[in-house]
Steps between C-alpha positions, in 0.01 A plus 500: 500500500587251230537217760150577637353499154675167424376333815141625430517377145613152599223482766236607247600253236504215756147584602399413146725195471432322835141379402657294229786371717782727376718768665748751355846487654810683397811292459684725747291772652214606717188290524191616690333203653157617619409157633779531756485880538854606435758584235802284451789528261590178322864403452457264199727331254399474135354158572277646773688335792601702803833677467647500847838619391349804343311579819811465712704706257246789505464484883878504545552793259218696669653434839839630396345812332314581817744379756506827682132552508302423818125441473440428872499765762649459848200653671275232345730223607504635852113510492489142367755382765267630772207334333686164473600517871138553606369226270772239557637494859816312435651601172823328415545482119373697198566513129486801265465397136637704200704741719747647244735680733382353821339793688190293594687243703738761646204697646304193621801371677546847662137528627432127571834390629471161338637311195379638175642413158424633148498330166598642168510328157798713380862410564525833671348331807845409638583870534244566769481374859259218589408457131512179300466459128181310452196479267204570730277260313697218666517379856791371708393183695615652829261799453179289482274564800789695667452866418320740740439766230577579141504856352522594139430805274605288203212264408464710185836345386354144505441316173239289681356673805284206603796264511707768667259576787434133557874445534527788749199388707640145521788639693291701739413330831136439573363834633804679351479799261590597150488877435482620142567874443275612206535841350388700194768344282369149575185536296410347158595809299858479621567142419803462275790282410673588832181498707294222343215484743255783562159510686298764677496508881132419496560183294773364721287351781298318246807357331655408827190318610485301179870416519484415874224235468438511872866479601547873559290813482514883501500611864475875428620779272676789667590834355870564527586791738770628260313581175759581240395197287130504574565156670280271700604183678303185425530281807460133427476231773565137473212315647537254789496132427 
């Protein structure tokens, strides 16, 4: 309740400040940016610069604390695998970002029968098969234009979702897919130090369109068949050319 009041208060004050060119920002906390339509937690040093080490520290600690938790459900991955096979006739390589204990890539490999790897920022990555330790805001050169599909339920862990999604889509082949799982805990009211990005499902297509700038677009939104998390799948397609 306190978090919601805090977000609303910041937003209200900024409505008064913006006409004179000012904006209220907490040194290290939630900021509601109505012009972009989402809530983002800011990892800031005292001088206002971005504190990447703090971000990495918080994400690693959260990973280790929740290492045995599994957000994704196998039935949903089976469903997505069938969807991907129908949409992309010759699937050879996929990436799952922010996979914690690696269930996503395990199940995609099972149902697609192709190479699928996962990324995880924590040093726990080495404990799980087909997982590499990697910050998903960055891109390996060999991934560019080479990935058939990307799946993630972890965009809410991004400190810069626009940079993050553009990095992912640079890896997807023209015509390929990026599938974001969006659930009830991915909304603005649930943004936090561990889950810095939050936006409603209805806002996401707008944000993706702005960030894509004609390079990619929302193909469709599909309700997940296994509904423990009130999840939907936002299917993004990289445009040809």
